[in-house]
KELUMRO-499903 format. One line per 5 residues: their letters; for each residue x, y, z of N, C-alpha, C. Coordinates in nm, 3 decimals. Example, Ala and Ser with C-alpha at 12.3 -4.5 7.8 and 13.67 -1.06 7.14 Angstrom:
% KELUMRO-499903
as) 1.319/-0.569/0.780/1.230/-0.450/0.780/1.320/-0.330/0.780; 1.285/-0.225/0.708/1.367/-0.106/0.714/1.290/0.003/0.787
END
This chain:
% KELUMRO-499903
mkgks) -6.378/1.344/-3.715/-6.507/1.345/-3.597/-6.449/1.394/-3.459; -6.291/1.445/-3.491/-6.278/1.466/-3.373/-6.285/1.552/-3.299; -6.339/1.641/-3.205/-6.335/1.781/-3.188/-6.462/1.807/-3.140; -6.520/1.755/-3.255/-6.718/1.871/-3.289/-6.720/1.803/-3.154; -6.855/1.978/-3.134/-6.958/1.888/-3.119/-7.110/1.923/-3.106
yrrsn) -7.214/1.771/-3.094/-7.284/1.769/-3.193/-7.440/1.843/-3.055; -7.444/1.936/-3.022/-7.511/1.979/-2.982/-7.474/2.116/-2.875; -7.543/2.161/-2.838/-7.534/2.252/-2.757/-7.504/2.227/-2.564; -7.505/2.126/-2.518/-7.516/2.042/-2.450/-7.398/1.929/-2.493; -7.283/2.013/-2.403/-7.129/1.904/-2.393/-7.080/1.839/-2.319
prdvl) -7.078/1.722/-2.342/-7.003/1.572/-2.232/-6.956/1.650/-2.242; -6.787/1.741/-2.390/-6.686/1.720/-2.251/-6.667/1.785/-2.227; -6.764/1.964/-2.225/-6.721/2.017/-2.105/-6.753/1.974/-1.968; -6.821/1.919/-1.964/-6.948/1.835/-1.837/-6.798/1.850/-1.800; -6.725/1.689/-1.815/-6.610/1.587/-1.798/-6.530/1.716/-1.754
arlia) -6.485/1.834/-1.842/-6.406/1.919/-1.799/-6.352/2.039/-1.595; -6.536/2.033/-1.722/-6.596/2.085/-1.504/-6.551/2.024/-1.415; -6.573/1.875/-1.415/-6.579/1.777/-1.299/-6.439/1.757/-1.286; -6.311/1.727/-1.400/-6.202/1.742/-1.333/-6.104/1.841/-1.252; -6.221/2.012/-1.316/-6.153/2.101/-1.250/-6.196/2.126/-1.185
ehpka) -6.302/2.110/-1.079/-6.354/2.098/-0.964/-6.338/2.036/-0.894; -6.292/1.867/-0.877/-6.239/1.783/-0.871/-6.094/1.715/-0.882; -6.005/1.841/-0.930/-5.833/1.766/-0.946/-5.772/1.631/-0.843; -5.791/1.596/-0.723/-5.767/1.481/-0.680/-5.891/1.364/-0.756; -5.979/1.383/-0.785/-6.050/1.287/-0.824/-6.041/1.192/-0.881
gkrkl) -6.041/0.978/-0.866/-5.970/0.964/-0.930/-6.113/0.896/-1.055; -6.033/0.831/-1.125/-6.172/0.814/-1.267/-6.266/0.741/-1.190; -6.280/0.646/-1.124/-6.417/0.651/-1.108/-6.519/0.756/-1.031; -6.483/0.800/-0.978/-6.559/0.881/-0.835/-6.600/0.974/-0.992; -6.458/1.003/-1.099/-6.478/1.109/-1.209/-6.626/1.086/-1.247
kdefl) -6.626/0.992/-1.290/-6.719/0.826/-1.390/-6.906/0.863/-1.348; -6.855/0.888/-1.182/-6.984/0.831/-1.055/-7.054/0.995/-1.083; -6.972/1.081/-1.103/-6.977/1.202/-1.072/-7.078/1.274/-1.285; -7.026/1.231/-1.315/-6.987/1.265/-1.452/-7.166/1.172/-1.486; -7.209/1.075/-1.493/-7.288/1.037/-1.514/-7.421/1.074/-1.343
tvirg) -7.382/1.137/-1.289/-7.499/1.229/-1.238/-7.525/1.315/-1.266; -7.455/1.440/-1.335/-7.432/1.535/-1.422/-7.555/1.533/-1.531; -7.484/1.354/-1.638/-7.550/1.374/-1.731/-7.668/1.317/-1.742; -7.718/1.212/-1.610/-7.870/1.131/-1.597/-8.003/1.242/-1.515; -7.920/1.371/-1.514/-7.957/1.451/-1.410/-8.125/1.532/-1.457
kdgrd) -8.164/1.640/-1.416/-8.276/1.649/-1.472/-8.260/1.730/-1.550; -8.180/1.822/-1.627/-8.132/1.946/-1.695/-8.004/1.856/-1.761; -8.011/1.684/-1.773/-7.835/1.603/-1.819/-7.931/1.568/-1.956; -8.030/1.547/-1.985/-8.113/1.464/-2.154/-8.096/1.534/-2.196; -8.037/1.658/-2.243/-7.944/1.751/-2.376/-7.830/1.650/-2.391
aldsv) -7.735/1.667/-2.297/-7.646/1.577/-2.250/-7.568/1.436/-2.285; -7.685/1.411/-2.303/-7.740/1.246/-2.255/-7.719/1.268/-2.387; -7.855/1.357/-2.438/-7.870/1.292/-2.619/-7.741/1.294/-2.709; -7.669/1.417/-2.680/-7.526/1.423/-2.704/-7.423/1.309/-2.789; -7.370/1.258/-2.599/-7.340/1.128/-2.579/-7.453/1.016/-2.686
aeywf) -7.515/0.975/-2.635/-7.600/0.929/-2.779/-7.509/0.956/-2.900; -7.562/1.019/-2.962/-7.541/1.095/-3.099/-7.412/1.076/-3.138; -7.286/1.077/-3.011/-7.183/1.086/-3.042/-7.138/0.984/-3.046; -7.151/0.871/-3.022/-7.162/0.692/-3.017/-7.176/0.669/-3.108; -7.291/0.709/-3.135/-7.418/0.624/-3.279/-7.314/0.697/-3.393
eanye) -7.269/0.826/-3.443/-7.152/0.853/-3.559/-6.989/0.839/-3.571; -7.033/0.804/-3.481/-6.811/0.763/-3.420/-6.820/0.581/-3.390; -6.979/0.508/-3.416/-6.951/0.364/-3.452/-7.057/0.371/-3.565; -7.130/0.453/-3.645/-7.170/0.437/-3.736/-7.127/0.357/-3.906; -7.028/0.365/-3.928/-6.928/0.412/-4.035/-6.839/0.284/-4.001
kqrgn) -6.838/0.211/-3.864/-6.746/0.106/-3.857/-6.861/-0.006/-3.864; -6.947/0.000/-3.816/-7.130/-0.118/-3.851/-7.105/-0.114/-4.010; -7.155/-0.023/-4.036/-7.137/-0.068/-4.163/-7.096/-0.085/-4.355; -6.965/-0.057/-4.289/-6.814/-0.081/-4.319/-6.788/0.018/-4.460; -6.780/-0.032/-4.557/-6.747/0.095/-4.732/-6.926/0.110/-4.764
qp) -7.011/-0.010/-4.699/-7.154/-0.008/-4.783/-7.142/0.174/-4.816; -7.251/0.273/-4.902/-7.280/0.329/-4.915/-7.400/0.453/-4.853
END
């Protein structure tokens, strides 16, 4: 699953852009900026992408080895 892009809007790209734009910002500031972008007017695809990533990352763990 590592490195997959689940949708056109990739939250990993959003974070990379924010880090590039705010190289001296701390983790808290970057997280706040990230959430603002993700929740923003055009952030629906990005928010869906985050939710899908979480689901995919946790589905198998929650199900165990069940088919």
